[in-house]
DRENVO-165102 format. One record per residue (C-alpha): x negated, y negated, z. Coordinates in steps of 0.25 Angstrom, whole numbers, padded with zeros to 4 digits, always signed. Layout:
# DRENVO-165102
XYZ ...
***
This chain:
# DRENVO-165102
-0573-0270+0482 -0577-0282+0489 -0569-0283+0502 -0563-0296+0502 -0567-0306+0512 -0560-0308+0525 -0567-0321+0531 -0556-0332+0534 -0563-0345+0526 -0558-0358+0529 -0548-0359+0518 -0541-0346+0520 -0540-0350+0535 -0533-0361+0530 -0525-0355+0520 -0521-0344+0528 -0517-0352+0542 -0514-0364+0537 -0511-0372+0550 -0515-0361+0561 -0531-0364+0559 -0531-0371+0574 -0537-0361+0582 -0548-0357+0573 -0552-0372+0571 -0553-0373+0586 -0562-0362+0587 -0570-0366+0576 -0571-0381+0582 -0574-0377+0597 -0589-0372+0593 -0592-0387+0587 -0599-0395+0600 -0609-0404+0593 -0610-0413+0580 -0622-0416+0572 -0620-0431+0568 -0634-0431+0561 -0629-0421+0549 -0641-0412+0552 -0641-0399+0560 -0638-0402+0574 -0649-0400+0585 -0647-0390+0595 -0641-0396+0607 -0641-0385+0616 -0653-0388+0622 -0647-0402+0626 -0635-0394+0632 -0639-0399+0647 -0638-0414+0642 -0625-0412+0637 -0614-0422+0644 -0600-0422+0643 -0587-0431+0643 -0572-0431+0643 -0565-0438+0632 -0554-0435+0621 -0549-0436+0608 -0541-0449+0605 -0530-0447+0594 -0516-0445+0593 -0517-0430+0597 -0512-0432+0611 -0520-0421+0618 -0530-0429+0624 -0537-0418+0626 -0549-0420+0636 -0562-0416+0629 -0577-0415+0635 -0587-0420+0626 -0601-0416+0626 -0611-0424+0623 -0627-0421+0620 -0637-0431+0617 -0627-0444+0616 -0618-0435+0608 -0605-0428+0609 -0606-0414+0604 -0593-0406+0609 -0578-0413+0614 -0572-0401+0619 -0558-0400+0627 -0561-0400+0643 -0561-0387+0650 -0549-0386+0662 -0551-0376+0672 -0549-0362+0670 -0534-0361+0675 -0531-0372+0667 -0538-0369+0655 -0526-0369+0644 -0524-0383+0646 -0538-0385+0637 -0534-0393+0626 -0541-0399+0613 -0541-0397+0599 -0553-0396+0586 -0552-0410+0586 -0556-0412+0601 -0568-0403+0598 -0572-0409+0585 -0574-0424+0592 -0590-0423+0590 -0587-0424+0575 -0577-0434+0577 -0587-0443+0584 -0598-0442+0576 -0592-0440+0563 -0593-0445+0548 -0582-0455+0547 -0585-0462+0562 -0585-0478+0561 -0600-0482+0566 -0599-0497+0566 -0588-0508+0563 -0587-0510+0548 -0579-0520+0541 -0572-0519+0526 -0582-0524+0516 -0572-0521+0504 -0558-0519+0500 -0549-0512+0511 -0550-0498+0510 -0562-0500+0500 -0573-0493+0511 -0583-0504+0509 -0587-0509+0524 -0598-0517+0531 -0604-0513+0544 -0603-0524+0552 -0608-0527+0568 -0597-0525+0579 -0601-0541+0582 -0594-0544+0568 -0584-0532+0568 -0580-0537+0583 -0578-0553+0575 -0572-0548+0562 -0560-0541+0570 -0559-0553+0582 -0560-0564+0571 -0548-0557+0564 -0540-0555+0574 -0540-0569+0578 -0539-0574+0563 -0525-0564+0563 -0521-0571+0577 -0523-0586+0572 -0516-0584+0559 -0505-0575+0561 -0504-0572+0576 -0509-0563+0585 -0497-0552+0582 -0505-0550+0567 -0516-0542+0574 -0512-0528+0574 -0517-0518+0582 -0514-0505+0578 -0515-0493+0588 -0518-0478+0585 -0522-0465+0592 -0537-0467+0589 -0539-0468+0604 -0527-0462+0609 -0523-0464+0622 -0535-0473+0626 -0533-0483+0637 -0544-0490+0633 -0548-0488+0619 -0533-0487+0613 -0523-0495+0607 -0510-0501+0613 -0499-0493+0606 -0484-0493+0611 -0472-0484+0610 -0460-0495+0610 -0466-0506+0602 -0456-0516+0602 -0443-0519+0607 -0430-0527+0603 -0428-0538+0615 -0415-0541+0622 -0415-0554+0614 -0418-0547+0601 -0431-0549+0598 -0442-0539+0596 -0453-0539+0605 -0467-0528+0604 -0468-0520+0618 -0482-0519+0624 -0491-0507+0623 -0504-0510+0628 -0508-0496+0635 -0520-0493+0627 -0531-0499+0623 -0537-0511+0633 -0545-0519+0625 -0535-0520+0612 -0523-0521+0622 -0529-0534+0626 -0532-0539+0615 -0520-0537+0609 -0511-0543+0619 -0521-0556+0619 -0519-0559+0606 -0504-0554+0603 -0508-0544+0593 -0500-0533+0587 -0499-0518+0592 -0496-0508+0582 -0492-0495+0588 -0494-0482+0582 -0482-0474+0575 -0487-0459+0577 -0477-0449+0584 -0470-0461+0588 -0456-0455+0586 -0460-0445+0595 -0466-0454+0606 -0456-0463+0606 -0444-0455+0607 -0450-0444+0618 -0457-0454+0625 -0448-0466+0625 -0434-0466+0620 -0431-0452+0626 -0441-0449+0636 -0443-0434+0631 -0450-0426+0643 -0463-0418+0641 -0465-0406+0650 -0480-0401+0649 -0486-0393+0639 -0487-0382+0649 -0472-0380+0649 -0472-0375+0636 -0475-0362+0642 -0463-0361+0648 -0454-0362+0637 -0446-0350+0629 -0446-0358+0616 -0456-0368+0610 -0453-0377+0599 -0465-0384+0593 -0459-0394+0585 -0467-0404+0578 -0479-0399+0587 -0491-0390+0583 -0497-0387+0597 -0505-0376+0593 -0515-0386+0585 -0509-0399+0585 -0517-0409+0596 -0507-0416+0600 -0498-0406+0607 -0510-0394+0609 -0509-0394+0623 -0495-0387+0623 -0500-0375+0614 -0507-0368+0628 -0494-0369+0634 -0485-0365+0621 -0493-0351+0620 -0493-0349+0635 -0476-0351+0633 -0478-0341+0621 -0485-0331+0629 -0471-0333+0637 -0464-0329+0626 -0459-0342+0621 -0456-0344+0606 -0464-0355+0598 -0456-0363+0587 -0464-0371+0578 -0456-0381+0571 -0466-0387+0559 -0466-0388+0545 -0481-0383+0545 -0485-0368+0551 -0495-0376+0561 -0500-0368+0573 -0491-0369+0581 -0481-0364+0570 -0490-0353+0566 -0490-0347+0581 -0475-0350+0583 -0464-0339+0584 -0457-0348+0574 -0461-0358+0564 -0450-0370+0560 -0455-0375+0547 -0445-0388+0548 -0446-0397+0535 -0454-0411+0540 -0444-0423+0547 -0432-0414+0548 -0435-0408+0562 -0423-0417+0567 -0413-0410+0558 -0419-0397+0564 -0416-0402+0578 -0402-0407+0574 -0399-0393+0569 -0405-0385+0579 -0395-0395+0590 -0383-0390+0581 -0386-0375+0582 -0388-0377+0598 -0374-0384+0601 -0366-0377+0589 -0371-0363+0596 -0369-0366+0610 -0385-0364+0614 -0387-0378+0621 -0390-0380+0636 -0378-0387+0639 -0382-0391+0652 -0393-0399+0649 -0385-0404+0637 -0376-0409+0647 -0384-0412+0660 -0397-0416+0654 -0397-0423+0641 -0390-0436+0637 -0379-0426+0629 -0368-0432+0638 -0371-0446+0638 -0361-0455+0633 -0362-0465+0620 -0354-0474+0614 -0352-0478+0599 -0365-0485+0600 -0372-0476+0607 -0375-0482+0620 -0373-0475+0633 -0360-0475+0641 -0366-0478+0655 -0359-0480+0668 -0359-0496+0666 -0350-0494+0654 -0340-0489+0665 -0343-0499+0674 -0351-0489+0684 -0364-0496+0685 -0371-0510+0678 -0376-0508+0665 -0391-0508+0663 -0393-0502+0677 -0400-0488+0680 -0386-0484+0685 -0380-0487+0671 -0383-0473+0668 -0375-0466+0656 -0364-0457+0658 -0357-0446+0653 -0344-0440+0652 -0342-0429+0665 -0332-0417+0661 -0331-0414+0675 -0327-0428+0681 -0321-0432+0667 -0328-0446+0669 -0339-0452+0663 -0351-0452+0675 -0366-0455+0676 -0375-0444+0669 -0382-0440+0679 -0370-0437+0689 -0361-0429+0678 -0358-0415+0682 -0352-0409+0668 -0355-0421+0657 -0349-0420+0642 -0358-0418+0630 -0350-0417+0620 -0337-0428+0620 -0332-0443+0616 -0326-0451+0630 -0319-0464+0632 -0327-0473+0642 -0317-0485+0644 -0314-0485+0630 -0326-0484+0623 -0330-0471+0616 -0342-0462+0619 -0348-0450+0617 -0359-0440+0621 -0373-0441+0616 -0371-0426+0611 -0359-0428+0605 -0366-0440+0597 -0379-0432+0595 -0373-0420+0589 -0364-0429+0579 -0377-0435+0575 -0384-0423+0571 -0370-0416+0566 -0376-0417+0550 -0389-0409+0554 -0386-0394+0556 -0394-0382+0555 -0391-0381+0540 -0393-0396+0538 -0407-0392+0545 -0409-0380+0538 -0410-0387+0525 -0416-0401+0530 -0427-0392+0538 -0431-0383+0528 -0429-0371+0538 -0417-0361+0539 -0406-0362+0547 -0408-0349+0554 -0421-0355+0559 -0415-0368+0563 -0403-0358+0571 -0414-0349+0576 -0423-0361+0581 -0411-0369+0589 -0407-0354+0596 -0420-0352+0601 -0423-0366+0607 -0408-0366+0613 -0409-0352+0619 -0423-0347+0621 -0428-0358+0629 -0433-0366+0636 -0437-0372+0624 -0450-0383+0623 -0447-0392+0610 -0462-0396+0609 -0460-0407+0600 -0471-0414+0595 -0474-0426+0586 -0476-0417+0573 -0461-0419+0570 -0459-0433+0573 -0467-0437+0559 -0456-0442+0550 -0447-0454+0548 -0435-0450+0556 -0442-0439+0566 -0439-0447+0578 -0425-0442+0579 -0431-0428+0583 -0433-0433+0598 -0416-0436+0599 -0414-0421+0594 -0425-0414+0602 -0420-0420+0613 -0407-0414+0609 -0412-0401+0607 -0418-0402+0621 -0406-0405+0628 -0398-0393+0621 -0409-0383+0625 -0412-0388+0639 -0427-0389+0635 -0430-0401+0644 -0437-0400+0658 -0437-0387+0660 -0450-0376+0660 -0452-0375+0646 -0441-0384+0640 -0447-0397+0633 -0443-0405+0620 -0455-0415+0618 -0470-0410+0616 -0476-0408+0630 -0485-0416+0638 -0501-0411+0634 -0512-0412+0643 -0514-0426+0641 -0502-0430+0651 -0501-0430+0666 -0491-0418+0667 -0500-0408+0660 -0512-0411+0663 -0526-0405+0670 -0530-0420+0672 -0528-0430+0683 -0523-0442+0676 -0521-0457+0680 -0507-0460+0684 -0509-0476+0685 -0515-0486+0676 -0518-0500+0677 -0514-0505+0665 -0518-0519+0667 -0528-0522+0657 -0518-0517+0645 -0512-0532+0646 -0512-0545+0645 -0505-0555+0654 -0507-0566+0643 -0504-0556+0631 -0499-0564+0618 -0488-0556+0611 -0490-0548+0599 -0483-0536+0591 -0483-0520+0592 -0476-0512+0582 -0480-0498+0577 -0493-0500+0566 -0485-0492+0556 -0476-0505+0553 -0487-0513+0548 -0483-0506+0533 -0468-0513+0535 -0475-0528+0541 -0484-0526+0526 -0471-0527+0520 -0463-0536+0525 -0472-0547+0534 -0464-0543+0546 -0463-0536+0558 -0449-0534+0567 -0444-0547+0559 -0456-0557+0561 -0467-0560+0550 -0481-0551+0554 -0494-0554+0549 -0503-0542+0549 -0516-0549+0553 -0527-0540+0559 -0523-0524+0560 -0532-0517+0571 -0533-0502+0569 -0536-0497+0582 -0537-0482+0587 -0527-0480+0574 -0529-0476+0560 -0515-0480+0553 -0519-0477+0537 -0523-0462+0543 -0514-0460+0553 -0500-0467+0551 -0490-0462+0543 -0488-0470+0529 -0503-0473+0527 -0502-0480+0512 -0492-0489+0517 -0500-0494+0530 -0511-0496+0521 -0504-0506+0513 -0500-0512+0524 -0514-0514+0528 -0517-0522+0515 -0507-0534+0522 -0515-0534+0536 -0526-0545+0536 -0538-0537+0543 -0539-0522+0548 -0547-0518+0558 -0549-0503+0562 -0557-0498+0574 -0559-0483+0574 -0570-0472+0574 -0570-0467+0561 -0566-0473+0547 -0551-0471+0545 -0543-0473+0534 -0539-0486+0541 -0552-0491+0544 -0554-0489+0530 -0544-0499+0526 -0549-0509+0539 -0556-0522+0538 -0564-0519+0549 -0567-0505+0556 -0574-0504+0570 -0579-0491+0576 -0574-0486+0589 -0577-0476+0599 -0572-0462+0599 -0570-0452+0611 -0582-0451+0621 -0588-0465+0615 -0580-0474+0625 -0573-0473+0637 -0557-0472+0637 -0547-0467+0645 -0535-0457+0639 -0522-0456+0643 -0522-0442+0649 -0531-0444+0660 -0545-0442+0650 -0555-0453+0652 -0563-0453+0640 -0579-0451+0644 -0588-0460+0637 -0599-0448+0632 -0607-0455+0620 -0610-0470+0615 -0602-0474+0603 -0606-0469+0589 -0611-0479+0579 -0607-0493+0583 -0593-0488+0588 -0587-0495+0600 -0574-0492+0608 -0561-0499+0606 -0561-0507+0618 -0576-0514+0617 -0569-0516+0602 -0557-0525+0604 -0565-0531+0617 -0575-0537+0609 -0565-0542+0598 -0557-0549+0611 -0571-0555+0614 -0573-0560+0600 -0558-0567+0601 -0563-0573+0611 -0555-0565+0624 -0566-0562+0632 -0559-0560+0644 -0548-0551+0637 -0556-0537+0639 -0566-0539+0650 -0575-0527+0653 -0577-0513+0648 -0567-0503+0643 -0570-0494+0656 -0566-0506+0665 -0553-0505+0658 -0552-0491+0660 -0555-0493+0675 -0544-0502+0676 -0533-0495+0670 -0538-0481+0677 -0541-0486+0692 -0527-0487+0698 -0528-0484+0712 -0519-0471+0709 -0528-0465+0700 -0541-0467+0709 -0534-0460+0719 -0530-0449+0710 -0544-0447+0705 -0542-0453+0690 -0547-0467+0691 -0556-0471+0681 -0568-0465+0687 -0563-0453+0689 -0559-0452+0675 -0570-0459+0668 -0582-0448+0676 -0573-0436+0673 -0565-0438+0660 -0553-0431+0666 -0549-0428+0681 -0544-0414+0682 -0533-0412+0690 -0525-0401+0694 -0516-0394+0684 -0504-0395+0692 -0494-0398+0680 -0489-0384+0675 -0479-0385+0665 -0473-0398+0669 -0458-0400+0664 -0453-0413+0662 -0439-0418+0664 -0431-0429+0656 -0437-0442+0662 -0428-0452+0654 -0420-0461+0661 -0408-0451+0659 -0415-0439+0664 -0408-0432+0652 -0414-0428+0639 -0411-0438+0628 -0407-0436+0613 -0400-0451+0612 -0404-0464+0614 -0394-0476+0617 -0405-0485+0611 -0415-0483+0602 -0427-0492+0603 -0438-0492+0591 -0452-0491+0594 -0453-0504+0585 -0442-0514+0585 -0439-0523+0573 -0423-0523+0578 -0419-0510+0573 -0407-0503+0579 -0403-0487+0578 -0390-0482+0578 -0382-0471+0587 -0387-0460+0575 -0402-0463+0577 -0401-0462+0593 -0395-0450+0593 -0401-0435+0587 -0401-0436+0571 -0409-0432+0559 -0413-0441+0547 -0422-0436+0535 -0437-0441+0536 -0439-0454+0526 -0446-0447+0516 -0448-0431+0521 -0435-0427+0518 -0428-0418+0510 -0418-0426+0501 -0429-0437+0499 -0428-0438+0482 -0443-0441+0483 -0446-0426+0486 -0443-0424+0470 -0458-0429+0468 -0463-0427+0484 -0456-0414+0487 -0465-0410+0498 -0466-0415+0513 -0478-0420+0519 -0484-0419+0534 -0496-0419+0542 -0499-0414+0556 -0508-0415+0568 -0516-0405+0572 -0530-0402+0577 -0538-0405+0565 -0527-0416+0560 -0520-0428+0566 -0529-0439+0568 -0541-0447+0559 -0548-0446+0571 -0554-0432+0566 -0556-0437+0550 -0569-0433+0545 -0570-0423+0553 -0579-0411+0548 -0576-0401+0558 -0561-0403+0557 -0561-0403+0543 -0566-0389+0542 -0553-0385+0548 -0544-0396+0541 -0549-0397+0528 -0548-0388+0516 -0561-0385+0506 -0567-0400+0514 -0553-0407+0510 -0541-0410+0519 -0528-0401+0515 -0514-0401+0514 -0505-0389+0519 -0494-0385+0508 -0485-0373+0508 -0488-0361+0498 -0476-0363+0489 -0478-0379+0486 -0492-0375+0485 -0489-0364+0474 -0480-0374+0466 -0490-0384+0465 -0501-0375+0462 -0508-0378+0473 -0518-0368+0482 -0525-0371+0495 -0538-0377+0492 -0532-0384+0480 -0534-0401+0480 -0519-0408+0481 -0513-0421+0481 -0502-0424+0490 -0496-0436+0487 -0482-0445+0488 -0478-0460+0486 -0486-0464+0498 -0500-0457+0494 -0509-0445+0491 -0520-0435+0496 -0527-0426+0489 -0531-0414+0498 -0533-0399+0498 -0521-0390+0499 -0519-0379+0510 -0507-0370+0504 -0500-0363+0515 -0487-0358+0520 -0489-0364+0534 -0480-0377+0529 -0465-0379+0524 -0464-0377+0508 -0461-0391+0506 -0471-0397+0515 -0487-0402+0513 -0495-0404+0526 -0507-0414+0525 -0518-0417+0535 -0518-0429+0545 -0530-0435+0550 -0537-0438+0537 -0544-0451+0533 -0543-0456+0519 -0557-0452+0515 -0554-0438+0519 -0546-0436+0506 -0549-0433+0492 -0539-0444+0488 -0528-0451+0496 -0526-0448+0511 -0515-0438+0518 -0509-0450+0525 -0506-0457+0513 -0495-0448+0511 -0487-0451+0522 -0474-0462+0522 -0474-0475+0530 -0461-0473+0538 -0462-0477+0554 -0447-0477+0558 -0438-0488+0565 -0437-0481+0577 -0452-0475+0581 -0460-0481+0570 -0467-0466+0570 -0477-0463+0561 -0471-0452+0550 -0481-0444+0544 -0473-0433+0539 -0464-0440+0533 -0467-0440+0519 -0466-0431+0506 -0478-0428+0495 -0481-0418+0482 -0493-0411+0481 -0501-0409+0469 -0513-0401+0465 -0524-0409+0461 
***
């Protein structure tokens, strides 16, 4: 009898482990140290080892890691990019992923744009004519001038993105709050010129419109602006007794992988790890408990946990009373009762602070002086009825009980109760929140709720206690790098700047339909996609593509032929890392290691040439390094050894690792954990106002991906995508090394649950079509139990020409919310059929 083979094939590996493939892939990729660009067998490069040179750089892209990578150059080519090594005592700080080490094949990859091209047929036809740089710059400049002369400077729109993420020289301006209503009722754009010297100056000179990005903005706007949520160092996770990875996959998602070492240390110390995720991610596979919540219902789960903790008297009431906004008093409209309301301070001054009812004093007192503030009750303040924020919050979430959440989230009530009990009684608890859970229309609401949960559990400002994603190695409070602390930003702005526009780029869909923005006529003349790939990376790409038909001319500056470039009129090749100089936020100076591939130019040099062709000879003077020198060479930086010369020579400047397990307290003006806002400022303002319900913790179903949507009769499955070490950005599209791990039988694949697949007659390897009213895509199926039965996962990061038919991003819905203009990638439903 023949003995069955026990060899682990690639198909069986994917099938049996599904999402837990990170370690194997990483070990397989680490041995790759060169790339054969000719297609022939590689020459033996070992003999040239003595001629090797190394240069520091980092990946560009929206992964947030900013890992310092050491590139090795042989005979003028980069042959490896490996994580930079730290001293032995800090070896656990070394970070990187398979995308980072695969940079050589990205630089010399098959989809690399090599020279300027202009469209020779219809948009999207793939018909191109190669042109010279002189011709390209003239076309670009003339189009900007024509739009300005006909429709005004604001008709020239500059879409920024993550293609040169955090790049000071070659990046793009983007904002968090893009516009605001002025006291006279007018709406004014807010400046955001903090990256990209050349384009920032040209946009201001011509009065252009900045189109900011929408990805992850629900979290960014609320955590870093509205609620000012504190971030502790990743090392502090090792001090937690309960770690809740919520919307985060630190075991393999590059955005938060810096935390995984500390999480593992915490588990070695006895901590419990809980993963809340619709997918059995690598983190969930290693966790003590997996909570497979339905996409878009996280806020309902949080509401239920609050109810259980309060109803069972498990809260840290001392923290709630003295360190949160729970005892603050609000009137019927939601305004804080302040000292000025009682005639004890001048309105609008620093002394005019919110008051609380002090039960010991039986009086209204400033919140910081109260000895026993009331957190429940309604009180009379000179004839005005006021109640506590805590009462208002509990009333607002009253309908969303444990029983409600069990049905809404698709998980047992007992699991919700156990989860609430664990975070409240087995602390300190670190809620490791990341951006995975904020990709649905109403997901901005979770940030009120996580603040309330953190208050109830006292998970703030103590060792092991936190409630947002921790600071990673790219930030000063948890880094091996000495970082500049001051910057000369004078070159970013012009004294004679022409007023322009500023809003999130997703809203061009609305402009295409109405011809207006914020109540004013708006003509879309020229769109410049710079460091951005909207059609592959923004949600609602089908709607965006229709909007592109209403734009007169589209220029895309990129490194590869993306879907956005494919539908452009003029395509210009720009540099990749190590082909030009750059300073990256986080203390990394990207050293130039090689000449640009083909005819690629730096973004700075491209825009400088355009400005000169438009007649602005004195607008951008000198080289890019001159701007970087002025930016970095402040007296403070030079004295600290992190001026331009030190950084450009070394790439990074190592310092003493002296910020072990740094804990960050609340730093908002009240010094208290916030879960309420007096005023909710939208990211893009066109006059919308928000009632009290929207300024308190609350739950609303998603706009499309919700259980009672009648369209689920034909589209019963919830769709989603995710970022991991293989997927996430089209920077790594057409990548043979990575494709070995992210494709199945040579094709991108979707994940579908065993039961859902059986109902449709689908087996692993079958060709399937995922479709809805927005679009469709054909790919292979991976049948697994590592996903909810009512859900399907599709990959994010492939371009249109990597699919047999359609493309994955076409399935997503265009639905930026009115508060944060967030890219809501996971708010869609679909069906899957076997081909």
